[in-house]
C-alpha positions in Angstrom: 17.2 -9.2 2.7 16.0 -5.9 3.3 12.4 -7.3 2.7 12.5 -10.7 4.3 8.9 -11.7 5.0 7.1 -8.6 4.0 4.1 -8.1 1.8 4.3 -6.1 -1.1 1.4 -4.4 -3.0 3.7 -2.6 -6.4 1.0 -1.0 -8.7 2.1 -0.9 -12.7 4.6 -3.4 -11.3 4.9 -5.3 -14.5 7.2 -3.2 -16.5 9.1 0.1 -16.5 10.0 1.7 -12.9 7.5 -0.3 -11.1 9.1 -3.9 -12.7 12.7 -3.2 -11.9 10.8 -2.6 -7.8 9.3 -6.1 -8.7 12.6 -7.4 -9.5 14.2 -6.0 -6.5 11.7 -6.2 -4.0 11.6 -9.8 -4.9 15.3 -10.2 -4.9 15.6 -8.8 -1.3 12.9 -11.2 0.0 9.9 -9.8 -0.3 6.3 -11.3 -1.4 5.3 -9.3 -4.3 1.9 -8.7 -5.7 1.3 -6.7 -8.9 -1.3 -5.0 -9.5 -1.0 -3.7 -13.2 -3.7 -3.7 -16.1 -1.1 -5.0 -18.6 -1.9 -8.7 -18.5 0.8 -10.1 -20.9 3.6 -7.5 -19.0 2.2 -9.1 -15.6 2.1 -12.8 -16.4 5.5 -13.1 -18.2 7.3 -11.4 -15.1 5.7 -13.7 -12.8 6.8 -16.4 -14.5 10.1 -15.1 -15.1 10.7 -14.6 -11.2 8.9 -17.7 -10.1 11.0 -19.8 -12.1 13.8 -18.2 -10.2 12.2 -19.2 -6.6 11.1 -15.9 -6.0 7.9 -15.2 -4.8 5.8 -13.2 -6.9 1.8 -13.1 -8.0 0.5 -10.7 -10.6 -3.2 -9.6 -10.3 -4.6 -7.8 -13.5 -5.9 -4.8 -12.1 -7.4 -1.3 -13.7 -6.2 0.9 -10.4 -8.5 3.7 -11.8 -11.6 1.2 -11.0 -12.3 1.4 -7.2 -14.0 -2.1 -7.7 -11.5 -3.7 -9.0 -9.1 -2.4 -6.4 -10.8 -3.6 -3.7 -11.6 -7.2 -5.2 -7.6 -6.7 -5.5 -6.6 -5.8 -1.8 -9.7 -8.7 -0.5 -7.8 -11.1 -3.0 -4.4 -10.4 -1.2 -6.0 -10.3 1.9 -7.6 -14.4 1.4 -4.0 -15.4 0.6 -1.7 -13.3 3.2 -3.8 -11.7 5.8 -2.0 -8.8 5.5 0.2 -6.1 4.1 3.6 -4.5 4.8 4.1 -2.2 1.9 2.2 -0.5 -0.8 4.2 0.8 -3.5 2.1 3.5 -5.5 3.9 3.4 -8.9 1.2 3.2 -11.7 1.0 6.7 -13.0 0.0 7.4 -17.0 1.8 10.2 -19.3 -0.5 11.2 -22.1 2.2 13.0 -24.4 0.6 15.3 -27.1 -2.6 15.2 -25.1 -2.5 16.7 -21.8 -1.9 20.2 -22.4 -2.5 24.0 -20.8 -5.8 24.4 -18.7 -7.8 26.1 -21.4 -6.4 23.5 -24.4 -7.3 20.5 -22.2 -10.1 18.7 -23.0 -12.0 17.1 -20.1 -11.6 13.6 -20.8 -7.8 13.8 -20.8 -8.2 15.7 -17.3 -10.3 12.7 -16.2 -8.5 10.3 -17.3 -5.2 11.2 -16.3 -6.6 11.9 -12.6 -8.6 8.8 -12.5 -5.5 6.7 -12.5 -2.4 8.7 -11.4 -4.6 10.1 -8.4 -7.5 8.4 -7.8 -5.7 5.4 -8.6 -3.5 5.9 -6.0 -6.3 7.1 -2.9 -8.0 3.4 -3.8 -5.0 1.8 -3.2 -4.4 3.3 0.2 -8.0 3.3 1.0 -8.4 -0.4 0.7 -4.9 -1.3 1.1 -4.4 0.2 4.4 -6.3 -2.0 6.3 -4.3 -4.9 5.6 -1.4 -2.5 6.7 -2.9 -2.3 10.5 -3.3 -6.0 10.1 0.1 -5.9 9.9 0.4 -3.7 12.7 2.0 -1.1 10.8 4.1 -0.3 7.3 5.5 1.6 4.4 3.6 3.5 1.8 5.8 4.7 -1.2 4.0 7.1 -3.4 5.4 8.4 -6.6 5.3 11.8 -7.9 7.6 13.7 -10.2 9.2 16.7 -10.7 6.3 17.9 -12.6 5.2 17.8 -8.4 7.7 20.2 -7.3 8.2 22.5 -10.2 6.0 24.2 -12.9 6.4 22.5 -16.5 4.5 23.5 -18.9 2.0 21.9 -21.3 1.1 19.3 -18.7 -1.4 20.5 -16.6 -3.2 17.3 -15.8 -0.2 15.0 -15.1 1.3 18.1 -12.9 -1.8 18.6 -10.9 -1.8 14.8 -10.2 1.8 15.1 -9.2 1.2 18.0 -7.2 -1.7 16.5 -5.6 1.0 13.6 -4.7 2.7 15.4 -2.7 0.3 16.6 -0.2 -1.8 13.8 0.0 1.9 11.8 1.1 2.3 14.7 4.0 -1.0 14.6 5.2 -1.5 10.7 5.4 2.3 10.6 7.4 0.5 12.7 9.9 -3.0 10.8 9.8 -1.1 7.4 10.0 1.9 8.0 11.8 0.4 7.2 15.1 0.0 3.5 14.1 2.9 3.1 12.7 2.4 3.3 9.2 5.2 5.1 7.5 4.1 7.6 4.3 6.7 8.7 2.1 7.1 10.0 -1.4 9.8 10.1 -4.3 9.5 12.4 -7.2 11.7 11.1 -10.2 12.5 13.0 -13.7 14.5 11.9 -16.4 14.2 7.8 -15.7 14.8 6.3 -19.3 11.3 4.6 -19.2 9.1 4.4 -22.1 6.8 7.2 -20.1 9.7 9.3 -20.7 9.9 8.5 -24.8 5.9 9.8 -24.5 7.0 13.1 -23.0 10.6 13.9 -24.2 12.2 12.2 -26.5 9.0 11.8 -28.9 8.4 15.8 -28.8 10.2 17.3 -31.7 11.0 20.2 -29.8 12.8 18.3 -27.0 16.5 18.7 -27.7 18.1 15.9 -25.9 21.8 16.7 -26.1 21.0 20.3 -24.4 19.1 18.7 -21.8 21.9 16.3 -21.4 24.8 18.8 -21.4 23.3 21.9 -20.0 19.4 20.7 -17.9 20.6 18.0 -15.9 23.9 18.3 -13.4 24.8 14.5 -14.0 24.9 14.6 -17.4 23.1 11.6 -18.2 19.7 9.9 -17.7 18.1 7.9 -15.0 17.4 4.4 -14.8 14.0 2.6 -13.6 16.5 0.3 -11.0 18.0 3.6 -9.8 14.1 4.5 -8.4 13.5 1.3 -7.4 16.3 1.0 -4.9 14.8 4.3 -3.8 11.5 3.5 -3.1 13.4 -0.3 -1.2 14.9 2.2 0.8 11.6 4.0 1.8 10.3 0.7 2.2 12.8 -0.7 4.8 13.6 -0.4 8.2 16.8 1.2 6.8 14.1 4.2 6.8 12.2 3.6 10.0 12.6 7.4 11.2 11.4 8.8 7.8 7.8 9.9 7.3 6.1 12.5 5.2 9.1 13.1 3.5 9.4 13.4 -0.4 13.0 11.9 -2.0 13.8 14.1 -5.0 15.4 11.6 -7.7 16.2 13.6 -10.3 19.7 13.7 -10.9 19.9 17.7 -9.8 17.4 18.4 -12.3 15.0 20.9 -10.5 17.8 22.3 -8.4 19.0 24.2 -12.1 
């Protein structure tokens, strides 16, 4: 198994792409700790997978709160003594509230940054010392097509995803000498609840035109496909990949 005996944290690991990552990482032999604010989903997935004999633990955590993140990492340290993988998956898109800069409420700007960017920072700040205890490891960050191309009317979200790309590159240089690899996935058009909020619930969005003209693969991506990409970057299969931005979007950003 690709992650046998590894200890992995997945933020937003109770549902969506994160839930698929939790299942896949656990099936590949990892002990997976889900950090998620959704208590019902976290408890349910923990029970589902532990009933199958997989090693999964849920810790309710709001990653926008540095104290909660620090407490979660301290709990992991006490239970396992180390970390091998940090998968920063959790993000929020506030459809209908994010906007162009001049029309963007400051409280929405702050909320999106607090989760998508600050939350990633907190998880790395308090999690990297545990990677050091393991002698190295892998960090997988989550950007978006919005981090590599311009997407209108979601400027807070776009800002966080562009920052994720830059922070990934900086950390890859900074922590590479400590055998800590830092890479990033930039997904787009993955069929999740967040896509419903960002696209499918938007009356201006033409799904048929998007699928026939907007994406070369002519279909939506699946959460499981992004989880497999994360597995690759978290495992030794990508042992010489560091600072990479892996776009997983069916070819949308090259159109």
